[in-house]
LUMLUM-438223 format. One line per 10 residues: number of its first residue (from 1); for each residue x, y, z of N, C-alpha, C. Coordinates in steps of 0.2 Angstrom, whole numbers, plus 5000, padded with zeros to 4 digits. Example, Ala and Ser with C-alpha at 12.3 -4.5 7.8 and 13.67 -1.06 7.14 Angstrom:
# residues 2
1	5066:4972:5039:5062:4978:5039:5066:4984:5039 ~ 5064:4989:5035:5068:4995:5036:5064:5000:5039
***
This chain:
# residues 294
1	5819:5341:5936:5821:5343:5930:5816:5349:5927 ~ 5819:5354:5924:5815:5360:5921:5814:5358:5914 ~ 5806:5357:5913:5805:5355:5906:5801:5360:5903 ~ 5802:5363:5897:5797:5366:5893:5795:5363:5887 ~ 5786:5363:5887:5784:5360:5883:5781:5364:5877 ~ 5782:5363:5870:5778:5367:5866:5772:5362:5864 ~ 5767:5367:5862:5760:5364:5860:5756:5362:5864 ~ 5757:5364:5871:5754:5363:5877:5746:5364:5877 ~ 5744:5368:5873:5737:5368:5872:5733:5362:5867 ~ 5738:5358:5865:5735:5353:5860:5735:5347:5863
11	5733:5342:5860:5731:5335:5863:5737:5332:5866 ~ 5742:5330:5862:5748:5329:5865:5752:5331:5872 ~ 5752:5339:5869:5757:5343:5873:5753:5345:5880 ~ 5746:5344:5880:5743:5345:5887:5744:5339:5891 ~ 5744:5333:5888:5743:5327:5891:5751:5326:5894 ~ 5756:5327:5890:5762:5328:5892:5764:5332:5899 ~ 5761:5337:5899:5762:5341:5904:5760:5338:5911 ~ 5753:5335:5910:5750:5332:5916:5754:5326:5918 ~ 5757:5322:5913:5761:5316:5915:5768:5319:5918 ~ 5771:5323:5915:5778:5324:5917:5779:5329:5923
21	5774:5333:5925:5774:5337:5931:5773:5333:5937 ~ 5772:5327:5937:5772:5324:5943:5779:5323:5946 ~ 5784:5323:5942:5791:5321:5944:5796:5328:5941 ~ 5793:5333:5938:5798:5338:5936:5794:5345:5936 ~ 5798:5350:5936:5795:5356:5935:5794:5358:5928 ~ 5787:5358:5926:5785:5359:5918:5782:5365:5917 ~ 5784:5368:5912:5782:5374:5909:5779:5373:5902 ~ 5774:5376:5899:5771:5375:5894:5770:5381:5890 ~ 5770:5380:5882:5767:5386:5878:5763:5383:5873 ~ 5758:5387:5871:5754:5385:5866:5751:5391:5862
31	5747:5391:5857:5745:5396:5852:5740:5400:5856 ~ 5736:5398:5861:5730:5401:5863:5729:5400:5870 ~ 5725:5403:5874:5722:5403:5881:5717:5397:5880 ~ 5717:5393:5885:5711:5388:5886:5710:5387:5893 ~ 5703:5386:5894:5700:5386:5901:5704:5380:5905 ~ 5706:5375:5903:5710:5370:5907:5718:5370:5907 ~ 5719:5376:5906:5727:5377:5904:5731:5375:5911 ~ 5736:5373:5911:5740:5372:5917:5743:5378:5920 ~ 5746:5378:5927:5748:5383:5931:5754:5387:5927 ~ 5759:5383:5925:5764:5387:5921:5764:5387:5914
41	5759:5391:5911:5758:5392:5904:5757:5398:5902 ~ 5761:5399:5896:5761:5406:5892:5759:5404:5885 ~ 5754:5410:5882:5753:5409:5875:5761:5411:5871 ~ 5762:5408:5867:5767:5410:5863:5767:5408:5855 ~ 5769:5413:5851:5768:5411:5843:5775:5409:5841 ~ 5775:5402:5839:5781:5399:5836:5784:5402:5831 ~ 5779:5408:5828:5782:5412:5821:5787:5418:5824 ~ 5786:5418:5830:5790:5424:5834:5798:5424:5831 ~ 5800:5431:5831:5807:5430:5830:5812:5431:5837 ~ 5808:5432:5842:5811:5433:5848:5809:5427:5853
51	5814:5422:5855:5812:5417:5859:5816:5418:5867 ~ 5819:5423:5867:5823:5424:5873:5818:5424:5879 ~ 5812:5428:5878:5808:5429:5884:5805:5423:5886 ~ 5803:5418:5882:5800:5411:5884:5805:5407:5887 ~ 5813:5408:5885:5817:5404:5888:5819:5406:5894 ~ 5820:5413:5895:5821:5416:5902:5816:5414:5907 ~ 5809:5414:5905:5803:5412:5910:5804:5405:5912 ~ 5805:5401:5907:5805:5393:5909:5812:5391:5911 ~ 5818:5392:5909:5825:5390:5910:5825:5384:5910 ~ 5824:5380:5904:5823:5373:5904:5829:5370:5903
61	5830:5363:5906:5835:5358:5905:5834:5354:5899 ~ 5827:5354:5897:5824:5349:5892:5819:5353:5889 ~ 5819:5354:5882:5812:5356:5879:5810:5350:5874 ~ 5804:5349:5875:5799:5345:5871:5796:5349:5866 ~ 5797:5347:5859:5795:5351:5854:5789:5347:5851 ~ 5782:5348:5854:5777:5344:5851:5772:5349:5849 ~ 5774:5354:5849:5769:5360:5845:5770:5360:5838 ~ 5765:5359:5834:5765:5358:5826:5758:5361:5823 ~ 5760:5362:5816:5754:5362:5813:5753:5355:5809 ~ 5748:5351:5811:5747:5345:5809:5742:5343:5803
71	5738:5349:5801:5732:5348:5796:5736:5348:5790 ~ 5735:5342:5787:5739:5341:5780:5736:5347:5775 ~ 5730:5348:5774:5727:5353:5769:5729:5359:5771 ~ 5730:5361:5777:5732:5367:5779:5739:5369:5778 ~ 5743:5364:5779:5751:5364:5778:5751:5366:5769 ~ 5748:5361:5766:5748:5362:5758:5746:5369:5756 ~ 5741:5371:5759:5739:5379:5757:5743:5384:5759 ~ 5746:5383:5766:5751:5387:5769:5758:5384:5770 ~ 5762:5384:5765:5768:5380:5766:5773:5385:5770 ~ 5774:5391:5769:5778:5395:5772:5777:5395:5780
81	5770:5394:5783:5769:5394:5789:5771:5387:5792 ~ 5769:5382:5787:5771:5375:5791:5778:5375:5792 ~ 5782:5376:5787:5790:5375:5788:5792:5381:5794 ~ 5789:5387:5795:5791:5391:5801:5789:5388:5807 ~ 5783:5384:5808:5781:5382:5814:5784:5375:5815 ~ 5784:5371:5810:5786:5364:5811:5794:5363:5810 ~ 5797:5367:5807:5804:5367:5806:5809:5372:5808 ~ 5808:5378:5806:5811:5384:5808:5812:5385:5815 ~ 5806:5384:5818:5806:5386:5826:5810:5381:5829 ~ 5812:5375:5827:5817:5371:5830:5824:5375:5831
91	5826:5378:5826:5832:5382:5824:5832:5388:5829 ~ 5826:5392:5829:5826:5396:5835:5826:5395:5841 ~ 5824:5389:5844:5825:5386:5850:5832:5385:5851 ~ 5835:5382:5847:5842:5380:5847:5847:5387:5848 ~ 5845:5391:5845:5850:5398:5844:5849:5402:5851 ~ 5842:5401:5854:5840:5404:5860:5843:5400:5866 ~ 5845:5395:5866:5848:5390:5872:5855:5388:5870 ~ 5859:5387:5876:5865:5384:5876:5865:5376:5875 ~ 5871:5374:5874:5872:5367:5872:5870:5362:5878 ~ 5869:5365:5884:5867:5360:5889:5860:5358:5889
101	5856:5361:5885:5849:5360:5885:5846:5356:5880 ~ 5843:5350:5882:5842:5344:5878:5836:5345:5874 ~ 5835:5341:5868:5829:5343:5864:5826:5336:5864 ~ 5820:5335:5864:5816:5329:5861:5811:5334:5856 ~ 5811:5331:5850:5807:5333:5844:5802:5327:5843 ~ 5795:5329:5843:5791:5324:5841:5789:5324:5834 ~ 5791:5319:5830:5790:5319:5822:5784:5315:5821 ~ 5784:5312:5815:5778:5308:5812:5780:5303:5807 ~ 5775:5299:5806:5775:5293:5800:5776:5297:5793 ~ 5773:5303:5793:5772:5306:5786:5780:5309:5783
111	5786:5308:5787:5791:5310:5784:5793:5304:5778 ~ 5789:5298:5779:5791:5292:5774:5786:5293:5768 ~ 5789:5289:5763:5785:5287:5756:5780:5282:5757 ~ 5775:5283:5752:5770:5278:5753:5772:5271:5752 ~ 5777:5269:5749:5778:5262:5747:5782:5257:5754 ~ 5783:5261:5759:5787:5258:5764:5781:5256:5769 ~ 5784:5248:5771:5778:5247:5776:5783:5245:5782 ~ 5780:5246:5788:5783:5246:5794:5791:5250:5793 ~ 5790:5256:5794:5797:5259:5792:5801:5260:5798 ~ 5806:5258:5797:5812:5258:5801:5816:5265:5802
121	5819:5266:5808:5823:5271:5810:5828:5273:5803 ~ 5832:5267:5801:5837:5267:5797:5834:5269:5789 ~ 5827:5269:5788:5826:5269:5782:5826:5277:5779 ~ 5827:5278:5772:5828:5286:5770:5821:5289:5771 ~ 5820:5295:5772:5814:5299:5773:5814:5302:5766 ~ 5807:5302:5765:5806:5306:5757:5798:5307:5757 ~ 5796:5313:5762:5790:5315:5763:5786:5317:5756 ~ 5779:5316:5756:5776:5317:5750:5771:5323:5751 ~ 5771:5326:5756:5767:5332:5757:5771:5337:5761 ~ 5768:5343:5761:5771:5349:5764:5771:5347:5772
131	5766:5345:5776:5767:5343:5782:5773:5338:5784 ~ 5773:5332:5779:5780:5329:5780:5786:5332:5780 ~ 5787:5336:5774:5793:5340:5773:5795:5345:5778 ~ 5790:5347:5782:5791:5352:5786:5794:5350:5792 ~ 5791:5342:5795:5794:5339:5799:5800:5336:5798 ~ 5801:5335:5792:5808:5333:5790:5813:5338:5791 ~ 5812:5344:5790:5815:5350:5792:5817:5351:5799 ~ 5812:5350:5803:5813:5351:5811:5817:5344:5813 ~ 5817:5338:5810:5821:5334:5811:5828:5335:5809 ~ 5830:5338:5804:5837:5339:5801:5840:5345:5806
141	5836:5350:5809:5840:5354:5814:5841:5352:5820 ~ 5836:5346:5821:5838:5343:5829:5844:5338:5828 ~ 5844:5335:5823:5849:5329:5823:5856:5333:5821 ~ 5858:5338:5819:5863:5342:5818:5864:5348:5822 ~ 5862:5348:5828:5862:5352:5833:5868:5352:5837 ~ 5872:5348:5838:5877:5345:5841:5876:5346:5850 ~ 5870:5344:5850:5869:5343:5858:5864:5337:5858 ~ 5863:5337:5866:5859:5329:5866:5851:5330:5864 ~ 5849:5326:5860:5843:5325:5858:5840:5318:5856 ~ 5833:5319:5855:5830:5312:5854:5825:5314:5849
151	5824:5311:5843:5818:5312:5838:5814:5307:5839 ~ 5808:5308:5840:5802:5302:5840:5798:5302:5835 ~ 5798:5298:5831:5793:5297:5826:5787:5293:5829 ~ 5781:5295:5827:5775:5292:5830:5769:5293:5827 ~ 5763:5289:5828:5757:5291:5826:5752:5291:5832 ~ 5749:5296:5835:5746:5297:5841:5738:5296:5841 ~ 5734:5294:5844:5728:5295:5845:5726:5297:5852 ~ 5720:5300:5854:5719:5302:5860:5713:5306:5862 ~ 5712:5310:5868:5706:5314:5868:5710:5320:5870 ~ 5707:5326:5869:5709:5333:5871:5707:5335:5877
161	5712:5337:5882:5710:5340:5887:5707:5348:5887 ~ 5710:5351:5881:5707:5358:5879:5700:5358:5877 ~ 5696:5359:5880:5689:5357:5877:5687:5361:5870 ~ 5691:5365:5868:5690:5370:5862:5694:5366:5856 ~ 5696:5361:5858:5699:5357:5852:5696:5350:5851 ~ 5695:5347:5845:5694:5341:5844:5697:5336:5839 ~ 5700:5331:5841:5703:5327:5836:5699:5322:5832 ~ 5703:5317:5830:5701:5311:5826:5696:5306:5831 ~ 5698:5304:5837:5694:5301:5841:5688:5304:5842 ~ 5688:5310:5844:5682:5314:5847:5677:5314:5841
171	5679:5316:5834:5676:5316:5828:5672:5310:5827 ~ 5674:5305:5829:5671:5298:5827:5666:5297:5833 ~ 5668:5298:5839:5663:5298:5845:5657:5302:5845 ~ 5658:5308:5843:5653:5314:5842:5649:5312:5837 ~ 5651:5310:5831:5647:5307:5825:5641:5303:5827 ~ 5644:5298:5831:5641:5293:5833:5634:5295:5837 ~ 5636:5299:5842:5632:5302:5846:5625:5306:5842 ~ 5627:5308:5838:5622:5313:5834:5619:5309:5828 ~ 5621:5303:5827:5620:5298:5823:5621:5301:5815 ~ 5627:5304:5814:5629:5306:5808:5634:5301:5805
181	5632:5300:5799:5636:5295:5795:5643:5297:5793 ~ 5648:5294:5794:5654:5295:5792:5658:5290:5788 ~ 5664:5292:5784:5667:5287:5782:5674:5287:5784 ~ 5676:5281:5785:5684:5280:5787:5687:5275:5781 ~ 5693:5277:5780:5697:5274:5775:5698:5266:5778 ~ 5697:5263:5773:5697:5254:5774:5704:5253:5770 ~ 5707:5257:5766:5713:5255:5763:5720:5260:5766 ~ 5719:5262:5772:5725:5266:5775:5726:5262:5782 ~ 5731:5260:5782:5734:5256:5789:5739:5261:5793 ~ 5738:5259:5800:5744:5263:5804:5743:5258:5811
191	5749:5259:5815:5748:5256:5821:5749:5261:5827 ~ 5742:5264:5828:5744:5270:5833:5745:5269:5839 ~ 5748:5274:5844:5749:5274:5852:5744:5279:5854 ~ 5742:5278:5860:5738:5283:5863:5744:5288:5867 ~ 5741:5294:5867:5745:5300:5870:5746:5298:5877 ~ 5743:5294:5880:5746:5292:5888:5751:5287:5887 ~ 5750:5283:5882:5755:5277:5882:5762:5280:5880 ~ 5762:5286:5876:5768:5289:5873:5771:5292:5879 ~ 5766:5297:5883:5769:5301:5888:5773:5296:5893 ~ 5771:5289:5894:5774:5285:5898:5781:5284:5895
201	5782:5281:5889:5788:5281:5886:5793:5288:5887 ~ 5789:5293:5886:5794:5299:5885:5796:5300:5893 ~ 5792:5298:5898:5794:5299:5905:5800:5294:5906 ~ 5799:5288:5904:5804:5283:5904:5812:5286:5901 ~ 5811:5289:5895:5817:5290:5892:5820:5297:5895 ~ 5816:5302:5899:5818:5307:5902:5823:5304:5908 ~ 5821:5299:5911:5823:5297:5917:5830:5294:5917 ~ 5831:5292:5910:5838:5288:5909:5844:5292:5910 ~ 5849:5289:5913:5855:5293:5914:5859:5294:5908 ~ 5858:5292:5903:5862:5293:5896:5855:5294:5892
211	5856:5301:5889:5852:5303:5884:5852:5299:5877 ~ 5846:5297:5874:5847:5292:5869:5852:5294:5863 ~ 5851:5301:5861:5854:5304:5855:5854:5300:5848 ~ 5847:5299:5848:5845:5295:5840:5838:5295:5839 ~ 5835:5294:5833:5829:5294:5831:5826:5287:5834 ~ 5821:5287:5837:5816:5282:5839:5809:5281:5837 ~ 5807:5275:5835:5801:5275:5833:5795:5272:5838 ~ 5792:5276:5840:5787:5274:5846:5780:5274:5845 ~ 5777:5269:5843:5770:5268:5842:5767:5261:5844 ~ 5761:5259:5842:5757:5253:5844:5760:5247:5840
221	5759:5241:5843:5762:5235:5840:5757:5231:5835 ~ 5751:5234:5834:5746:5230:5829:5745:5234:5823 ~ 5744:5232:5818:5742:5237:5812:5735:5236:5811 ~ 5731:5241:5809:5724:5241:5808:5723:5246:5803 ~ 5716:5246:5800:5714:5251:5795:5711:5257:5799 ~ 5710:5263:5796:5706:5268:5801:5699:5266:5802 ~ 5695:5262:5797:5689:5260:5798:5689:5255:5803 ~ 5694:5250:5804:5694:5246:5810:5695:5248:5817 ~ 5699:5254:5816:5699:5258:5823:5693:5260:5825 ~ 5690:5264:5820:5684:5267:5823:5678:5262:5824
231	5678:5257:5821:5672:5252:5822:5674:5250:5830 ~ 5681:5248:5831:5683:5244:5838:5682:5250:5843 ~ 5683:5256:5842:5683:5261:5847:5675:5262:5848 ~ 5670:5263:5844:5664:5264:5845:5660:5257:5848 ~ 5663:5251:5847:5660:5246:5850:5662:5245:5858 ~ 5669:5247:5859:5671:5247:5866:5668:5251:5869 ~ 5666:5257:5868:5663:5262:5871:5655:5262:5872 ~ 5652:5255:5869:5645:5256:5868:5642:5260:5864 ~ 5645:5263:5859:5641:5268:5854:5639:5265:5847 ~ 5634:5268:5844:5632:5265:5838:5637:5265:5833
241	5638:5258:5830:5644:5257:5825:5641:5258:5818 ~ 5634:5259:5817:5631:5258:5811:5632:5266:5806 ~ 5635:5270:5810:5635:5277:5807:5642:5276:5803 ~ 5646:5271:5804:5653:5271:5800:5651:5268:5792 ~ 5654:5270:5788:5655:5268:5781:5661:5267:5779 ~ 5663:5261:5775:5670:5261:5773:5672:5265:5767 ~ 5677:5269:5768:5679:5273:5762:5686:5272:5759 ~ 5687:5276:5754:5695:5275:5752:5698:5281:5751 ~ 5705:5280:5752:5707:5287:5752:5708:5291:5744 ~ 5706:5285:5740:5708:5288:5733:5702:5292:5730
251	5697:5291:5735:5691:5296:5732:5691:5303:5734 ~ 5696:5305:5739:5698:5311:5742:5703:5314:5737 ~ 5701:5318:5731:5705:5321:5726:5708:5328:5727 ~ 5705:5331:5731:5707:5338:5733:5710:5339:5740 ~ 5713:5333:5742:5715:5333:5749:5723:5333:5749 ~ 5727:5334:5754:5733:5333:5754:5735:5326:5754 ~ 5741:5325:5750:5743:5318:5748:5745:5314:5756 ~ 5742:5308:5756:5743:5305:5762:5745:5299:5760 ~ 5750:5295:5764:5752:5288:5762:5746:5283:5765 ~ 5744:5279:5761:5740:5273:5763:5743:5268:5768
261	5750:5267:5770:5753:5264:5774:5757:5269:5779 ~ 5755:5269:5784:5756:5274:5789:5761:5270:5795 ~ 5763:5265:5793:5766:5260:5800:5772:5262:5801 ~ 5775:5260:5807:5780:5262:5810:5783:5255:5813 ~ 5789:5253:5812:5793:5248:5815:5796:5250:5822 ~ 5793:5248:5827:5796:5249:5833:5800:5245:5837 ~ 5802:5239:5833:5806:5234:5837:5813:5236:5839 ~ 5816:5241:5835:5822:5244:5838:5821:5247:5846 ~ 5817:5250:5846:5815:5253:5852:5814:5249:5858 ~ 5810:5244:5856:5808:5239:5862:5813:5234:5863
271	5818:5233:5859:5823:5229:5859:5829:5232:5865 ~ 5830:5238:5862:5836:5242:5865:5834:5243:5872 ~ 5829:5245:5873:5826:5248:5880:5822:5243:5884 ~ 5821:5237:5882:5818:5232:5885:5810:5235:5887 ~ 5807:5238:5882:5800:5241:5883:5795:5237:5879 ~ 5789:5235:5882:5785:5233:5879:5780:5238:5877 ~ 5778:5239:5871:5773:5245:5869:5767:5242:5867 ~ 5762:5246:5868:5754:5243:5869:5752:5240:5862 ~ 5748:5234:5863:5745:5232:5858:5737:5235:5857 ~ 5733:5234:5852:5727:5238:5850:5722:5237:5856
281	5722:5231:5859:5718:5230:5865:5720:5235:5871 ~ 5726:5236:5873:5728:5241:5877:5726:5248:5875 ~ 5727:5249:5869:5725:5256:5867:5718:5258:5868 ~ 5713:5253:5867:5706:5254:5867:5704:5254:5875 ~ 5708:5250:5878:5707:5250:5885:5708:5258:5888 ~ 5713:5260:5886:5715:5267:5889:5711:5273:5886 ~ 5709:5272:5881:5705:5277:5878:5698:5277:5881 ~ 5695:5271:5881:5689:5270:5886:5689:5272:5893 ~ 5694:5271:5897:5696:5274:5903:5696:5281:5903 ~ 5699:5285:5899:5700:5293:5899:5693:5295:5896
291	5689:5292:5892:5683:5294:5890:5678:5294:5896 ~ 5678:5288:5899:5673:5287:5904:5675:5291:5910 ~ 5681:5292:5911:5683:5297:5917:5681:5305:5916 ~ 5680:5307:5910:5680:5314:5908:5672:5315:5907
***
């Protein structure tokens, strides 16, 4: 299968490329050149009005839309750009391809409001910030595209292949290495999945003879706070945990609104496809493996 992955310079997209290229012909696009880029890679701006060149180059059977603006503060400050990249770009890909091209859209827990605990696929979305609203728009274009699709809502953690980028996990690790005190929210809960485990699930879905054509929640099976995650991570890889302080999301008045409860109910996916998603121990183990191997 020929697969085009957007956001292939980012944490998830670059990892998906490495996982899926073992059994498929994969092409990747991203917003910038990076040293570790894969062989079939082109810089492409999702704000472009012309998607024909990238489609002719990759000629995909499937497009995985993992490219996105994910910084909540930046999205709030630049709403037009957020909607363009996270939402309208989906419509542009649909217009540039025929109905035989399948779409997987990577979405987020941020499409749900604060009061929902373990949000289900059937729950009504009601995002509370620009980032969530822009992803809701992307979901809308995907689900009403009249073609085979799958929307994956998830909460990911992992390590960047792109050495020019750094995420949540790297921030915690690097802070410990230089003995810099940081605060992690003790009043925000989530059930994250590693990018490698999510990649494994996407590989499974792609292999199915019948495409899902629905929204699926794919995340971890255990709920923890952001503080608990950071403490367990540093302990797992034998780094100093004393640099961590318990913080509250309520103390950040000038940041984009974010839910205290970012949990997703993944039982529908596990039961329908007979898949066992990872628990927190599994997630820590795989992060440790890739951290040590790199």
